[in-house]
C-alpha positions in Angstrom: 148.7 95.5 67.8 149.4 97.1 64.4 152.7 96.8 62.5 153.5 100.5 62.8 153.3 100.2 66.6 155.5 97.1 66.4 158.1 99.0 64.5 158.0 101.7 67.1 158.7 99.1 69.7 161.5 97.6 67.7 163.2 101.0 67.1 162.7 102.1 70.7 163.6 98.9 72.5 166.9 100.3 73.9 165.5 103.7 74.8 165.8 103.1 78.5 169.5 102.3 78.1 170.3 105.5 76.2 170.1 108.3 78.8 173.2 110.1 77.6 176.0 110.2 75.1 179.8 110.1 75.3 181.6 112.9 73.5 184.7 112.0 71.6 186.9 114.6 69.9 187.3 112.5 66.8 183.6 112.6 66.0 182.2 115.6 64.1 179.4 117.5 65.9 175.9 116.6 64.7 175.3 120.2 63.5 178.2 119.8 61.1 176.9 116.5 59.7 174.8 116.2 56.5 174.7 112.4 56.4 171.2 111.0 57.2 171.3 108.7 60.3 168.3 106.7 59.1 167.3 105.4 55.7 164.1 103.7 54.5 164.2 100.4 52.6 161.5 99.5 50.1 160.1 96.0 49.5 158.9 96.3 45.9 155.4 95.0 45.4 154.8 94.0 49.0 153.6 96.0 52.1 153.6 94.8 55.7 150.2 93.8 56.9 148.5 96.5 59.0 147.4 94.0 61.7 148.7 90.8 63.3 146.8 87.5 63.5 146.7 85.0 66.3 146.8 81.2 66.1 143.4 79.5 65.7 144.7 76.3 67.1 147.8 75.1 69.0 151.0 75.7 67.1 154.6 74.9 67.8 157.4 76.8 66.0 161.1 76.0 66.5 163.6 78.8 66.4 167.0 77.3 65.3 169.6 79.9 66.3 173.4 80.1 65.8 174.7 80.1 69.3 174.6 78.4 72.6 172.0 78.5 75.4 172.4 77.2 79.0 169.0 76.2 80.3 170.3 76.1 83.9 171.4 79.7 83.9 169.1 81.0 81.0 172.2 82.6 79.4 172.9 82.7 75.7 176.4 82.6 74.2 175.7 85.8 72.2 173.7 88.9 73.1 172.4 89.2 69.6 170.9 85.7 69.7 169.5 86.5 73.1 167.6 89.4 71.7 166.3 87.4 68.8 165.0 84.8 71.3 163.5 87.4 73.5 161.6 88.7 70.5 160.4 85.2 69.6 159.2 84.5 73.1 157.3 87.8 73.3 155.8 87.3 69.9 154.8 83.7 70.7 152.9 84.9 73.8 151.1 87.5 71.8 150.2 85.2 68.9 149.3 82.2 70.9 152.1 80.1 69.5 154.5 77.9 71.5 158.0 78.7 70.5 160.9 76.3 71.1 164.6 77.2 71.1 167.0 75.0 69.2 170.5 76.4 70.1 173.8 75.6 68.5 177.5 75.1 69.5 178.8 78.2 67.9 178.1 80.8 65.1 180.1 78.7 62.6 179.3 75.1 63.7 177.4 74.1 60.6 177.6 70.3 61.1 176.2 70.7 64.6 173.3 72.8 63.4 172.6 70.3 60.6 172.4 67.4 63.0 170.3 69.4 65.5 167.7 70.4 62.9 167.6 66.9 61.4 167.0 65.3 64.8 164.4 67.8 65.8 162.4 67.4 62.5 162.6 63.6 62.9 161.2 63.9 66.4 158.1 65.6 65.0 155.4 67.7 66.7 156.4 71.0 65.1 154.4 73.1 62.8 157.1 75.4 61.4 160.7 76.4 61.6 162.4 79.8 61.8 166.2 79.4 61.2 169.3 81.5 61.4 171.8 79.3 59.5 175.5 79.0 60.3 176.2 78.3 56.6 174.0 79.5 53.7 175.0 76.5 51.4 175.6 73.6 53.8 172.3 74.0 55.6 170.2 74.0 52.5 169.8 70.2 52.3 168.5 69.7 55.8 166.2 72.7 55.4 164.7 71.3 52.2 164.3 67.9 53.9 162.3 69.6 56.6 160.1 71.3 54.0 159.6 68.0 52.2 158.3 66.6 55.5 155.6 69.3 55.7 157.5 71.8 57.9 157.4 75.3 56.4 160.5 77.3 56.9 161.3 81.0 57.2 165.0 82.0 57.2 166.0 85.2 59.1 169.2 87.2 59.2 171.2 84.8 57.0 169.9 83.4 53.7 169.6 79.7 52.8 170.5 78.6 49.3 167.0 77.3 48.6 164.0 78.4 46.6 161.5 76.5 48.8 161.3 78.8 51.8 158.2 80.6 52.8 160.4 83.8 52.9 163.7 85.2 54.0 163.4 88.0 56.6 166.5 90.1 56.6 168.0 93.4 57.4 169.5 95.0 54.3 173.1 94.4 55.2 174.5 95.9 52.0 172.6 99.2 52.6 173.5 99.2 56.3 177.2 98.6 55.5 177.1 101.3 52.9 175.6 103.8 55.4 178.3 102.9 57.9 181.1 103.3 55.3 179.8 106.7 54.3 179.7 107.7 57.9 183.3 106.7 58.4 184.3 108.7 55.3 182.4 111.7 56.7 184.1 111.5 60.1 187.5 111.2 58.5 187.0 114.3 56.3 187.0 112.2 53.1 190.4 110.4 53.5 192.2 108.1 55.8 193.6 104.6 56.5 191.0 102.0 57.4 191.1 98.3 58.5 188.1 96.0 57.9 187.1 93.2 60.3 184.7 90.9 58.4 182.3 88.3 59.7 182.3 84.6 58.8 182.5 84.7 55.0 180.6 81.5 54.6 177.5 83.5 55.7 175.9 85.7 53.2 175.2 88.5 55.7 178.9 88.8 56.3 179.6 89.1 52.5 176.8 91.6 52.2 178.1 93.8 55.0 181.6 93.7 53.4 180.2 94.7 50.1 178.3 97.6 51.7 181.3 98.8 53.7 183.4 98.9 50.6 180.7 100.8 48.7 180.5 103.4 51.4 184.2 103.7 51.9 184.7 104.1 48.2 182.8 107.4 48.3 186.0 108.9 49.8 189.7 108.7 49.3 190.1 105.8 51.7 193.2 103.5 51.8 192.0 100.1 53.0 195.1 98.8 54.7 193.9 95.2 55.1 190.8 93.1 55.7 190.5 89.9 57.7 187.7 87.8 59.1 187.3 87.8 62.8 184.6 85.1 62.6 182.2 87.3 64.6 184.5 86.7 67.7 185.7 89.3 70.2 188.7 87.3 71.1 189.8 86.7 67.5 189.2 90.4 66.6 191.3 91.5 69.5 194.1 89.2 68.3 193.9 90.4 64.7 193.8 94.1 65.8 196.8 93.7 68.1 198.8 92.4 65.2 197.5 95.2 62.9 198.4 97.9 65.3 201.9 96.6 65.6 202.2 96.5 61.8 200.5 99.8 60.8 201.6 103.0 62.5 198.8 105.1 60.9 195.3 103.8 61.4 192.3 106.1 61.3 189.4 103.7 61.6 188.5 100.1 62.1 185.2 98.9 60.7 183.8 95.7 62.2 180.9 93.7 61.0 179.4 93.1 64.4 179.6 94.4 67.9 181.7 91.6 69.4 184.5 92.2 66.9 184.2 96.0 67.4 184.7 95.4 71.1 187.7 93.2 70.5 189.2 95.9 68.3 188.5 98.5 71.0 190.2 96.3 73.6 193.3 96.0 71.5 193.4 99.7 70.7 193.1 100.6 74.4 196.0 98.2 75.3 198.1 99.8 72.6 197.3 103.3 73.8 195.8 104.3 70.5 192.0 104.2 71.2 191.6 108.0 71.1 193.2 108.1 67.6 191.1 105.5 65.9 187.4 105.4 65.0 185.9 102.0 65.8 182.5 101.0 64.5 180.3 97.9 65.0 177.0 96.5 63.7 174.3 95.8 66.3 172.4 97.8 68.9 171.7 95.7 71.9 171.7 97.4 75.3 175.4 96.6 76.0 176.3 98.1 72.6 174.5 101.3 73.6 176.4 101.3 76.9 179.7 100.8 74.9 178.8 103.8 72.8 178.1 105.9 75.8 181.4 104.8 77.4 183.4 105.6 74.3 184.4 101.9 73.6 183.0 102.2 70.1 182.0 105.2 68.0 179.0 104.1 65.9 176.8 101.1 65.2 173.8 100.0 63.1 170.5 98.9 64.7 169.3 95.7 63.1 166.3 95.2 65.4 166.8 91.5 66.0 163.7 91.2 68.2 161.6 92.7 65.5 163.1 90.3 62.9 162.0 87.4 65.1 158.5 88.8 65.6 158.0 89.5 61.9 159.3 86.0 61.0 156.9 84.3 63.4 153.9 86.4 62.3 154.5 85.6 58.6 155.0 82.0 59.3 151.8 81.9 61.3 149.9 83.6 58.5 151.2 81.0 56.1 150.1 78.2 58.4 146.7 79.7 59.0 145.7 80.9 55.5 148.3 79.6 53.1 149.4 83.2 52.5 152.4 83.5 50.3 155.2 86.1 50.5 158.1 87.5 48.4 161.2 85.3 48.6 163.0 88.1 50.5 161.6 90.8 52.8 163.8 93.6 54.1 163.2 95.3 57.4 161.8 98.8 56.5 164.4 101.0 58.2 168.1 101.3 58.8 169.2 103.4 61.7 172.9 104.4 62.3 173.6 105.3 66.0 176.5 107.4 67.1 177.2 109.5 70.2 175.2 112.4 68.7 171.9 110.6 68.4 172.2 107.7 70.9 169.9 109.6 73.3 167.3 109.8 70.6 167.3 106.1 69.5 163.5 106.0 69.4 163.0 109.2 67.5 162.6 107.7 64.0 159.5 105.8 65.2 157.7 109.1 65.7 158.0 110.0 62.0 
């Protein structure tokens, strides 16, 4: 299957969940908008291979993710991680590679992830590692120990402070955050009061999204009332937002760095009777997020294609194992797609271009 077809599948994954939109009076109609809903990201000096390869011999690749997994129920603690793993499983079947899940206790439990990776590497019988780290700095040592023992590593989603990786596969969080910030400015008519819910700031992707949000918001006359980290948690975001809404009588938008925090902010706004007055944005596009958009729980989100990130990570790691192929130290996913109630029905349309 060619990479262009894979990108179509990644962009269109949630199509069957998007059979409608949810109008909200606070959102400008699509015909009045001039802001692009999709932008293209360039990888200077590197192009995605046109075809995939399959394993020529048995291969086992471990995917070390950030959150929990219950083998008895098959449930993940986080829907984003669940979609990453689904992409890894599908890719493993297509490529003839055995993929193994190495879960973690929580998104920010760095010591637990360090121990889990160290123990798994010592146990042996793996050909490569794809990792989503809980801490970009603290995980570097154990990752480099794995590499020193002959286990090549690709990081995805969150960088590792190491120059020894095969590559780092990442969504351009700065560009995505900027696109969202610009969208908020557009919806508010160029001015307003905004609150910012950041992710775990020990993780570079959270810092990048914060930078992008601020860049986008700074294109208008926006008063940023306050920023706090919700640590990616719905519960913590709801607690923070509840306090904010008691403190600030005029809030026009809450920008959250992931879907869970956006949902927490929405929960608090509903309980305070202020949901209709406040734009709430997230950063993810799994099926429940699309349903939340349709239901009016949130107003916009960014599609990071986590399943496609996993597939690309596994394919590049396999190519490295099979042929020794080298890659740039960082590879961005080629497209960024903002989804709001005006284009939620057309989620797969960019893939037709």
